C-alpha positions as CSV (number, residue, x, y, z in Angstrom):
1,M,15.8,-4.5,12.0
2,T,12.3,-5.7,12.5
3,L,9.7,-6.0,9.8
4,F,6.0,-6.2,10.6
5,S,4.6,-8.2,7.8
6,R,1.8,-10.4,6.6
7,G,2.5,-13.7,4.9
8,D,-0.1,-13.3,2.2
9,D,0.3,-9.5,1.6
10,P,1.9,-8.4,-1.7
11,H,3.0,-5.0,-0.1
12,S,4.9,-6.9,2.6
13,H,6.2,-9.4,0.0
14,R,7.7,-6.5,-2.0
15,V,9.7,-5.4,1.0
16,R,10.8,-8.9,1.8
17,I,12.2,-9.2,-1.7
18,V,14.3,-6.1,-1.3
19,L,15.6,-7.3,2.1
20,A,16.5,-10.7,0.4
21,A,18.1,-9.0,-2.6
22,K,20.4,-7.0,-0.3
23,S,21.0,-10.1,1.9
24,L,19.8,-8.2,5.0
25,E,18.7,-9.9,8.2
26,A,15.5,-8.7,9.7
27,R,13.2,-10.2,12.3
28,V,9.9,-10.7,10.6
29,V,6.8,-10.4,12.8
30,E,3.8,-12.0,11.3
31,C,0.7,-9.7,11.8
32,D,-3.0,-10.5,11.8
33,P,-4.8,-7.4,10.5
34,A,-7.7,-8.1,12.8
35,R,-5.5,-8.2,15.9
36,P,-2.3,-6.2,15.3
37,P,0.4,-6.7,17.8
38,E,0.8,-4.1,20.6
39,D,4.2,-3.1,19.3
40,L,2.8,-2.2,15.9
41,I,-0.1,-0.3,17.5
42,D,2.5,1.8,19.4
43,L,4.8,2.3,16.5
44,N,2.5,3.0,13.5
45,P,-0.6,5.2,13.9
46,F,-2.1,3.3,10.9
47,Q,-1.2,-0.1,12.2
48,S,-0.4,-1.0,8.6
49,V,2.0,-3.6,7.2
50,P,4.7,-3.5,6.1
51,T,6.2,-1.5,8.9
52,L,10.0,-1.5,9.3
53,V,11.8,-0.6,12.5
54,D,15.6,0.1,12.1
55,R,16.9,1.2,15.5
56,D,14.9,4.3,16.5
57,L,13.5,4.8,13.0
58,V,10.0,3.6,12.1
59,I,9.0,3.5,8.5
60,Y,5.8,2.5,6.8
61,G,4.6,2.4,3.2
62,P,6.2,-0.2,1.0
63,G,7.7,2.2,-1.5
64,I,9.2,4.4,1.2
65,I,10.7,1.3,3.0
66,C,12.2,0.0,-0.3
67,E,13.8,3.4,-1.1
68,Y,15.1,3.7,2.5
69,L,16.7,0.2,2.3
70,D,18.3,1.0,-1.0
71,E,19.8,4.3,0.3
72,R,20.9,2.9,3.6
73,F,22.4,-0.3,2.1
74,P,23.5,0.8,-1.4
75,A,24.9,-2.6,-2.6
76,P,23.5,-4.0,-4.7
77,A,21.8,-0.9,-6.0
78,L,18.1,-1.4,-6.8
79,L,17.6,2.1,-8.0
80,P,19.5,4.0,-10.7
81,G,22.3,6.3,-9.5
82,D,21.2,9.4,-11.4
83,P,18.2,11.6,-10.5
84,A,16.5,11.2,-13.8
85,G,16.7,7.4,-13.7
86,R,15.4,7.4,-10.1
87,A,12.5,9.6,-11.1
88,Q,11.6,7.3,-14.0
89,V,11.6,4.3,-11.6
90,R,9.4,6.3,-9.2
91,V,6.9,7.2,-11.9
92,A,6.7,3.5,-13.1
93,A,6.4,2.3,-9.4
94,H,3.6,4.8,-8.8
95,R,1.8,3.6,-11.9
96,I,2.1,0.0,-10.7
97,E,0.7,0.9,-7.3
98,Q,-2.2,2.8,-8.9
99,D,-3.0,0.3,-11.6
100,W,-2.2,-3.1,-9.9
101,Y,-1.9,-2.7,-6.1
102,S,-5.1,-0.7,-5.9
103,L,-7.0,-3.8,-7.0
104,V,-5.6,-6.1,-4.2
105,P,-8.3,-5.4,-1.6
106,A,-11.1,-6.4,-4.0
107,L,-9.1,-9.5,-5.2
108,D,-8.3,-10.6,-1.7
109,G,-11.6,-10.1,0.0
110,G,-14.1,-8.1,-2.0
111,E,-17.6,-9.2,-2.9
112,R,-17.9,-11.5,-5.9
113,R,-18.8,-8.8,-8.4
114,E,-15.9,-6.6,-7.1
115,A,-13.5,-9.4,-7.3
116,L,-14.6,-10.3,-10.9
117,R,-14.2,-6.7,-12.0
118,A,-10.8,-6.4,-10.3
119,R,-9.6,-9.6,-12.0
120,S,-10.7,-8.2,-15.4
121,L,-9.0,-4.9,-14.7
122,L,-5.7,-6.5,-13.5
123,L,-5.6,-8.7,-16.6
124,E,-6.2,-5.7,-18.8
125,T,-3.4,-3.6,-17.2
126,V,-0.9,-6.5,-17.1
127,L,-1.6,-7.2,-20.8
128,A,-1.2,-3.4,-21.6
129,S,2.3,-3.6,-20.0
130,E,3.3,-6.6,-22.2
131,P,5.5,-4.5,-24.5
132,L,7.5,-3.3,-21.5
133,F,8.6,-6.8,-20.7
134,R,10.5,-6.9,-24.0
135,V,12.4,-3.7,-23.7
136,K,15.2,-4.8,-21.3
137,P,16.4,-8.0,-19.7
138,W,14.5,-7.1,-16.5
139,F,11.5,-4.9,-16.1
140,L,12.6,-1.6,-17.7
141,A,16.2,-2.3,-16.5
142,D,19.3,-4.2,-17.4
143,Q,19.5,-5.8,-13.9
144,F,17.1,-6.8,-11.2
145,S,15.7,-3.7,-9.6
146,A,13.2,-2.2,-7.3
147,L,10.6,-2.4,-10.1
148,D,11.0,-6.2,-10.3
149,A,10.5,-6.3,-6.5
150,A,7.3,-4.3,-7.0
151,I,5.7,-6.3,-9.8
152,A,6.8,-9.9,-8.9
153,P,4.4,-10.2,-5.9
154,I,1.4,-9.3,-8.1
155,L,2.5,-11.7,-10.9
156,W,3.1,-14.5,-8.4
157,R,-0.5,-14.1,-7.2
158,L,-2.2,-14.2,-10.6
159,P,-3.1,-17.9,-10.4
160,H,-4.2,-17.5,-6.8
161,W,-6.6,-14.7,-7.9
162,Q,-7.7,-16.8,-10.9
163,V,-6.2,-14.3,-13.4
164,V,-5.3,-16.3,-16.5
165,L,-2.9,-14.9,-19.0
166,P,-4.1,-15.7,-22.6
167,D,-2.0,-17.1,-25.4
168,G,0.4,-14.6,-27.0
169,T,2.0,-13.4,-23.7
170,A,5.2,-15.3,-24.0
171,S,7.3,-12.3,-22.9
172,I,5.4,-12.0,-19.6
173,E,5.6,-15.8,-19.0
174,R,9.3,-15.7,-19.8
175,Y,9.8,-12.8,-17.4
176,C,7.8,-14.6,-14.7
177,R,9.9,-17.8,-14.9
178,K,13.1,-15.6,-14.7
179,V,12.0,-13.4,-11.8
180,F,10.5,-16.4,-9.8
181,A,13.8,-18.2,-10.1
182,Q,15.7,-15.3,-8.6
183,P,17.4,-16.3,-5.3
184,A,16.0,-13.1,-3.7
185,F,12.5,-13.9,-4.8
186,R,12.7,-17.6,-3.6
187,A,14.1,-16.4,-0.2
188,S,11.4,-13.8,0.2
189,L,8.4,-16.2,0.0
190,S,6.5,-16.8,3.2
191,E,5.0,-20.2,3.9
192,R,1.5,-19.0,2.8
193,E,3.0,-17.6,-0.5
194,R,4.8,-20.9,-1.2
195,E,1.4,-22.7,-0.8
196,M,-0.3,-20.4,-3.4
197,P,-1.3,-22.2,-6.6
198,H,1.3,-21.8,-9.4
């Protein structure tokens, strides 16, 4: 397998966490969005990362890639086995994409006013999720799952984006320590991600 990725991109990071959680080997091709490699231009009409190539199959979109990897390599399972459980995870992942990931462009390169607004919105939505960090040992699950792979890249970048959690968020801080210590998370970090302030 080949993964076209970017070392500072949370969408790519999400897929790298799933690959590491399943102990899957993939050749990672680092991409510059300003100059995408010819292979990526030929394979993906959007030239977006992450893009996964598995034999003759080309998949793009982080959620789609993560679901594909979980179905193709079922152990360890990162999605529930029952349709209702999978649907709940998909709904939660969709909400995370809408509320958290939609702010990434402004946080990573928007104008100052846009970045400040995105910081405030991200802090607000993370804090609104605080009770969910207390429900189960992992994020809405009893074991490390696809949802943890989805939220960990955003939480890792909070200091980088100058988003400061206030006092009274012990459950989020506890969760962060736990998820960042996960072997799959540690293995997934690119060089640029390791250098981010923490």
